[in-house]
Structures are given as structure tokens and as C-alpha cells.
MARVO-145173 format. One record per residue (C-alpha): chain; x, y, z; residue in three letters. Coordinates in pm, 1 decimal, decimal comma. Example, Ala and Ser with C-alpha at 12.3 -4.5 7.8 and 13.67 -1.06 7.14 Angstrom:
BEGIN
("A" (1230,0 -450,0 780,0) "ALA")
("A" (1367,0 -106,0 714,0) "SER")
//
This chain:
BEGIN
("A" (-1987,8 -1019,8 594,3) "UNK")
("A" (-1670,5 -1226,6 572,1) "UNK")
("A" (-1579,0 -1492,1 826,8) "UNK")
("A" (-1339,3 -1360,9 1095,5) "UNK")
("A" (-980,5 -1477,1 1050,9) "UNK")
("A" (-702,2 -1414,4 1303,4) "UNK")
("A" (-937,0 -1173,1 1481,0) "UNK")
("A" (-989,9 -971,2 1161,8) "UNK")
("A" (-1348,0 -914,4 1050,2) "UNK")
("A" (-1484,8 -742,6 737,9) "UNK")
("A" (-1844,4 -633,7 687,5) "UNK")
("A" (-2068,4 -436,4 454,3) "UNK")
("A" (-2365,1 -250,9 606,7) "UNK")
("A" (-2665,0 -101,9 428,3) "UNK")
("A" (-2944,3 78,9 610,1) "UNK")
("A" (-3159,7 388,5 647,4) "UNK")
("A" (-3208,0 579,3 970,0) "UNK")
("A" (-3035,5 463,6 1286,9) "UNK")
("A" (-2826,7 155,1 1231,9) "UNK")
("A" (-2644,0 97,0 1558,5) "UNK")
("A" (-2695,4 207,4 1917,3) "UNK")
("A" (-2390,5 317,8 2119,7) "UNK")
("A" (-2131,5 40,1 2146,7) "UNK")
("A" (-1756,1 -13,3 2147,5) "UNK")
("A" (-1507,4 -256,9 1994,7) "UNK")
("A" (-1176,1 -384,4 2125,7) "UNK")
("A" (-1034,3 -345,8 1774,8) "UNK")
("A" (-957,3 -63,1 1538,4) "UNK")
("A" (-1270,2 -6,1 1328,3) "UNK")
("A" (-1166,2 124,1 987,2) "UNK")
("A" (-1433,1 207,4 731,1) "UNK")
("A" (-1495,4 325,6 377,3) "UNK")
("A" (-1817,7 515,3 311,9) "UNK")
("A" (-1940,4 400,6 -29,8) "UNK")
("A" (-2279,9 570,3 -63,2) "UNK")
("A" (-2467,0 834,6 131,1) "UNK")
("A" (-2365,5 1025,8 441,6) "UNK")
("A" (-2250,4 831,5 745,6) "UNK")
("A" (-2310,9 998,9 1079,8) "UNK")
("A" (-2213,0 889,4 1428,8) "UNK")
("A" (-2135,7 1028,2 1771,0) "UNK")
("A" (-1779,1 982,9 1885,9) "UNK")
("A" (-1600,4 1139,7 2183,2) "UNK")
("A" (-1904,4 1352,8 2253,9) "UNK")
("A" (-1937,5 1505,2 1906,6) "UNK")
("A" (-2143,9 1441,5 1594,5) "UNK")
("A" (-1923,9 1321,4 1308,1) "UNK")
("A" (-1991,7 1281,6 936,0) "UNK")
("A" (-1831,5 1080,3 659,5) "UNK")
("A" (-1901,7 1081,9 285,1) "UNK")
("A" (-1769,2 874,1 -5,9) "UNK")
("A" (-1393,3 916,1 -37,8) "UNK")
("A" (-1343,3 954,3 336,2) "UNK")
("A" (-1195,9 698,6 576,1) "UNK")
("A" (-1336,9 634,4 923,4) "UNK")
("A" (-1084,7 545,1 1194,5) "UNK")
("A" (-1223,3 448,0 1534,1) "UNK")
("A" (-976,0 368,2 1808,9) "UNK")
("A" (-1025,2 54,6 2021,4) "UNK")
("A" (-1265,8 87,7 2313,4) "UNK")
("A" (-1416,5 419,4 2200,1) "UNK")
("A" (-1795,2 448,3 2236,4) "UNK")
("A" (-1983,8 527,8 1914,8) "UNK")
("A" (-2313,2 472,7 1735,3) "UNK")
("A" (-2404,5 479,1 1365,5) "UNK")
("A" (-2676,5 618,4 1140,1) "UNK")
("A" (-2753,2 726,7 785,3) "UNK")
("A" (-2739,0 1103,8 753,0) "UNK")
("A" (-3003,5 1132,5 478,9) "UNK")
("A" (-3311,2 951,2 351,5) "UNK")
("A" (-3103,7 813,8 64,2) "UNK")
("A" (-2960,4 554,9 299,8) "UNK")
("A" (-2606,6 444,2 361,4) "UNK")
("A" (-2364,1 182,0 233,6) "UNK")
("A" (-2023,3 133,0 389,4) "UNK")
("A" (-1764,1 -134,5 456,4) "UNK")
("A" (-1565,8 -182,0 775,1) "UNK")
("A" (-1250,2 -362,8 870,4) "UNK")
("A" (-1210,9 -461,1 1235,6) "UNK")
("A" (-837,7 -494,4 1295,7) "UNK")
("A" (-693,7 -625,1 1625,0) "UNK")
("A" (-465,8 -363,6 1785,1) "UNK")
("A" (-186,4 -616,7 1832,7) "UNK")
("A" (-153,5 -643,8 1453,5) "UNK")
("A" (-132,5 -266,2 1417,5) "UNK")
("A" (120,7 -253,7 1700,4) "UNK")
("A" (333,7 -525,7 1544,1) "UNK")
("A" (342,3 -337,7 1214,5) "UNK")
("A" (399,3 15,5 1345,6) "UNK")
("A" (570,1 -38,1 1681,0) "UNK")
("A" (293,5 138,4 1873,9) "UNK")
("A" (-81,1 205,2 1862,3) "UNK")
("A" (-151,1 523,0 1660,3) "UNK")
("A" (-415,1 749,8 1813,2) "UNK")
("A" (-608,6 974,2 1572,6) "UNK")
("A" (-805,5 1258,6 1725,5) "UNK")
("A" (-1014,8 1306,8 1411,4) "UNK")
("A" (-1207,5 986,4 1330,5) "UNK")
("A" (-1280,4 1095,5 970,2) "UNK")
("A" (-978,2 1151,7 746,9) "UNK")
("A" (-907,1 1209,0 380,0) "UNK")
("A" (-610,2 990,8 292,5) "UNK")
("A" (-589,7 831,3 -52,1) "UNK")
("A" (-314,0 587,2 44,8) "UNK")
("A" (-506,7 468,1 349,8) "UNK")
("A" (-823,3 433,4 139,3) "UNK")
("A" (-640,1 218,5 -116,6) "UNK")
("A" (-481,9 -0,8 150,7) "UNK")
("A" (-822,3 -63,6 308,5) "UNK")
("A" (-977,7 -126,6 -32,4) "UNK")
("A" (-728,8 -411,6 -81,5) "UNK")
("A" (-902,0 -593,9 203,8) "UNK")
("A" (-1256,1 -462,7 160,4) "UNK")
("A" (-1289,8 -481,0 -218,0) "UNK")
("A" (-1406,6 -843,2 -227,8) "UNK")
("A" (-1571,2 -970,3 90,0) "UNK")
("A" (-1646,3 -1308,8 -65,9) "UNK")
("A" (-1280,4 -1404,5 -94,3) "UNK")
("A" (-1039,7 -1430,5 196,7) "UNK")
("A" (-723,4 -1230,9 132,5) "UNK")
("A" (-401,0 -1419,2 74,9) "UNK")
("A" (-174,5 -1409,6 380,3) "UNK")
("A" (97,9 -1210,5 205,9) "UNK")
("A" (-160,7 -965,3 73,7) "UNK")
("A" (-301,0 -932,6 424,8) "UNK")
("A" (40,4 -862,7 575,3) "UNK")
("A" (117,2 -604,2 307,6) "UNK")
("A" (-215,3 -425,4 355,0) "UNK")
("A" (-182,9 -424,0 734,2) "UNK")
("A" (166,6 -279,6 705,0) "UNK")
("A" (42,6 -0,9 477,8) "UNK")
("A" (-259,9 67,5 699,3) "UNK")
("A" (-43,8 87,1 1011,5) "UNK")
("A" (200,9 321,5 837,2) "UNK")
("A" (-76,9 556,9 726,7) "UNK")
("A" (-238,8 553,3 1071,0) "UNK")
("A" (97,9 642,5 1224,8) "UNK")
("A" (140,3 921,7 970,1) "UNK")
("A" (-206,7 1059,1 1041,6) "UNK")
("A" (-134,6 1042,0 1414,3) "UNK")
("A" (194,5 1226,0 1364,8) "UNK")
("A" (397,1 935,8 1498,8) "UNK")
("A" (568,3 773,6 1203,4) "UNK")
("A" (812,4 490,1 1259,1) "UNK")
("A" (1173,6 543,4 1158,8) "UNK")
("A" (1274,1 377,5 833,8) "UNK")
("A" (1530,5 101,5 809,2) "UNK")
("A" (1879,6 248,4 763,6) "UNK")
("A" (2022,3 -53,6 581,2) "UNK")
("A" (1859,5 -311,8 358,6) "UNK")
("A" (1915,3 -681,2 422,0) "UNK")
("A" (1987,7 -723,7 50,9) "UNK")
("A" (2108,2 -1086,7 44,2) "UNK")
("A" (1807,7 -1193,8 251,5) "UNK")
("A" (1568,4 -998,9 27,9) "UNK")
("A" (1717,7 -1164,3 -279,8) "UNK")
("A" (1661,3 -1502,5 -114,9) "UNK")
("A" (1299,0 -1407,0 -57,0) "UNK")
("A" (1254,5 -1302,5 -419,0) "UNK")
("A" (1412,7 -1630,2 -539,2) "UNK")
("A" (1164,4 -1826,7 -330,8) "UNK")
("A" (869,6 -1621,0 -456,9) "UNK")
("A" (979,9 -1684,7 -816,0) "UNK")
("A" (1054,3 -2056,7 -782,1) "UNK")
("A" (740,7 -2130,1 -580,6) "UNK")
("A" (509,0 -1869,8 -732,5) "UNK")
("A" (230,0 -2118,9 -805,6) "UNK")
("A" (191,6 -2238,3 -447,9) "UNK")
("A" (86,5 -2067,3 -126,7) "UNK")
("A" (382,4 -1931,8 68,1) "UNK")
("A" (326,5 -1858,0 434,5) "UNK")
("A" (458,1 -1539,7 589,1) "UNK")
("A" (628,9 -1752,5 853,5) "UNK")
("A" (828,1 -1929,6 581,1) "UNK")
("A" (962,6 -1596,3 455,9) "UNK")
("A" (1037,9 -1482,5 811,6) "UNK")
("A" (1233,0 -1802,1 877,7) "UNK")
("A" (1419,9 -1766,6 549,8) "UNK")
("A" (1532,1 -1404,8 578,8) "UNK")
("A" (1539,3 -1349,2 955,5) "UNK")
("A" (1312,0 -1042,3 946,9) "UNK")
("A" (961,4 -1005,0 1083,3) "UNK")
("A" (693,3 -987,8 814,9) "UNK")
("A" (637,2 -612,6 838,4) "UNK")
("A" (1005,4 -522,3 821,9) "UNK")
("A" (1039,0 -766,7 533,6) "UNK")
("A" (752,4 -599,6 347,8) "UNK")
("A" (901,1 -252,6 402,5) "UNK")
("A" (1249,7 -352,1 288,0) "UNK")
("A" (1121,7 -563,3 -1,5) "UNK")
("A" (927,0 -265,2 -134,1) "UNK")
("A" (1236,3 -44,4 -111,2) "UNK")
("A" (1445,6 -293,9 -309,5) "UNK")
("A" (1192,0 -426,1 -560,0) "UNK")
("A" (940,9 -141,2 -573,2) "UNK")
("A" (648,0 -359,5 -470,3) "UNK")
("A" (530,2 -591,2 -193,7) "UNK")
("A" (612,7 -963,8 -167,6) "UNK")
("A" (246,9 -1038,6 -243,2) "UNK")
("A" (236,3 -823,4 -556,0) "UNK")
("A" (575,2 -955,4 -667,4) "UNK")
("A" (446,6 -1313,2 -645,5) "UNK")
("A" (125,0 -1225,3 -832,8) "UNK")
("A" (331,6 -1076,3 -1116,0) "UNK")
("A" (546,7 -1388,7 -1134,3) "UNK")
("A" (227,3 -1595,9 -1156,7) "UNK")
("A" (107,6 -1373,9 -1439,4) "UNK")
("A" (441,8 -1412,7 -1616,6) "UNK")
("A" (406,1 -1791,1 -1590,7) "UNK")
("A" (47,0 -1781,1 -1714,9) "UNK")
("A" (148,3 -1569,3 -2015,4) "UNK")
("A" (416,9 -1821,6 -2107,3) "UNK")
("A" (155,1 -2098,1 -2091,4) "UNK")
("A" (-87,5 -1898,7 -2307,4) "UNK")
("A" (186,5 -1835,1 -2563,8) "UNK")
("A" (242,7 -2212,1 -2574,7) "UNK")
("A" (-125,4 -2270,9 -2653,9) "UNK")
("A" (-276,4 -2345,7 -2312,7) "UNK")
("A" (-638,8 -2250,2 -2250,5) "UNK")
("A" (-733,6 -1978,8 -2002,4) "UNK")
("A" (-858,8 -2217,9 -1733,4) "UNK")
("A" (-551,9 -2441,0 -1769,9) "UNK")
("A" (-312,3 -2147,0 -1748,7) "UNK")
("A" (-493,5 -2005,0 -1446,8) "UNK")
("A" (-479,0 -2334,0 -1256,5) "UNK")
("A" (-118,2 -2416,6 -1339,9) "UNK")
("A" (2,4 -2066,2 -1253,0) "UNK")
("A" (-158,0 -2091,6 -908,7) "UNK")
("A" (-471,0 -1876,9 -938,7) "UNK")
("A" (-784,2 -1987,2 -753,7) "UNK")
("A" (-989,7 -1994,0 -1073,6) "UNK")
("A" (-1018,5 -1831,8 -1414,6) "UNK")
("A" (-1208,8 -1530,3 -1276,5) "UNK")
("A" (-933,7 -1470,1 -1018,9) "UNK")
("A" (-672,2 -1490,5 -1296,1) "UNK")
("A" (-868,7 -1257,2 -1524,4) "UNK")
("A" (-911,5 -995,5 -1251,5) "UNK")
("A" (-538,4 -984,2 -1173,6) "UNK")
("A" (-446,6 -986,9 -1543,3) "UNK")
("A" (-676,7 -692,3 -1619,7) "UNK")
("A" (-555,7 -499,8 -1314,2) "UNK")
("A" (-192,8 -550,2 -1420,2) "UNK")
("A" (-211,5 -514,2 -1797,4) "UNK")
("A" (-532,1 -321,3 -1869,3) "UNK")
("A" (-703,1 -594,6 -2071,6) "UNK")
("A" (-836,9 -945,1 -2021,5) "UNK")
("A" (-617,6 -1249,1 -2093,2) "UNK")
("A" (-863,0 -1353,1 -2366,2) "UNK")
("A" (-818,2 -1020,4 -2541,4) "UNK")
("A" (-440,3 -1042,7 -2494,0) "UNK")
("A" (-438,5 -1384,6 -2661,0) "UNK")
("A" (-656,6 -1250,7 -2943,5) "UNK")
("A" (-421,6 -958,5 -3002,0) "UNK")
("A" (-125,2 -1195,9 -3022,2) "UNK")
("A" (-309,5 -1430,7 -3261,1) "UNK")
("A" (-402,3 -1143,0 -3492,3) "UNK")
("A" (-53,7 -992,7 -3492,6) "UNK")
//
């Protein structure tokens, strides 16, 4: 279980048999079933979720939880305050079916539930919440209208800041103050102009900086620290996810070329 931050809580649960008696949350409860069959009663009906499915429980809805087979159950949940969903989507999406198959929603949740030991970066959190809210609205049949015009000069200012200050933490409030857009509108417009989120854009600029340092002969730990990564493992994970190989292997390929 990760420590709650800004009302957001992330947990992993593992059990056999009945796990939870009937209860309710004042948050959205969004879950990924990782192993086994997850069963629960919700709005008077028995529901089931298997790996690949996403669970979406609306705030203040009574439910319980159990493993559907003797094999047991493993799942992860994100408890997301409704005010954050409302800020991102303009309303509170209401899904009648609490178990959905939505690859984009799964991936957005996995951004926040993939590593419970590490708190997500604020920009990564904002981006994921924006994507989650958009998919919930889509599933509820109540999508928000897209921006008609891009605030291009402001977006270019944001990208300049993310490039020049890529190695340090940049608060969402700083970007809001700079461009005059709220963080969710900024994320939507930034993606339309640059093809990625502010968080991902900054990570790629960090990786660019780290690669320049490695080319100049810096060690992996030195490059990771100077580029702004939390540690060498954090750097390696992002490098592999972006380029398909570890930074050590990348250096070795360059040295042998």
C-alpha cells in the first residue's frame, strides 16, 4: 500500500475467500485484476472481473469483495477523489457497468499502479488523471468537447521550460501560472501539439541529457543523477521503456561500433 497523497490512495490486495464485507468509499475506486477472478456485489448484482478488465466503482456505492476461485486473487486499486475527476472532465462520469474492457483506461491506471513503492511525479499524476477522466467520460457516454484552438505560444513556453529545467522538479502550478491554462487543459493541448504529455516530454529531455553525458564518458550513476533521475534504477527503467535496451547496453553498443 502506498501512502495517501492529495486524497489519492493506491493498494495491492491478495487473499482467498471473502476479502471485504459490504462497505462504501467517498472516492472513485478503480482497479486492475492481476490474478484470479474478482467477485463482488454491486447495485444488487453479482459482478466478476478477470485479468485484463478494469473495475470502476462510483463514489458512495455499496460493495463487497471476494476471490471467485480457490486459486486466490491479486488486484490493485486506485482510490481517486471525485473532485480530481471532476476537474479533469468537467463532470463526474457515471458508469452503469462496474467492469469494463478498455485498454486505454487500463494503461492509464497502470501508470499509477505499476510501482506502489514510488510516489508518482506530479506531472505524471496529472497526465494519468486526465487520461483516466477522459476514458471514464467516454465509457459513460459523456465525453468533454475538445479545445477548438490551441494556445500555441503558451504551449511553446511550457516546452521551453521543460527543456531548460528538465533535471529539476517542475510543479504543475508553475506551468499553470506560466501558460494561463489549468493543468488538465494544458495536458490535453500539449499532447495535441507535441504528441505526448508534459511529463513524458520532460522525461525524454532528461534521457537526451543523460545520453549526452554518457557519450562524454560519464558513468551510469553520474548521468542518472545529473539528468534528474531519482537513482540509477529509475534511469534504467525509463531508458529501457523508451529505447528498448538498458543504458549499459547502449553504451556498450556505441563503444563497439
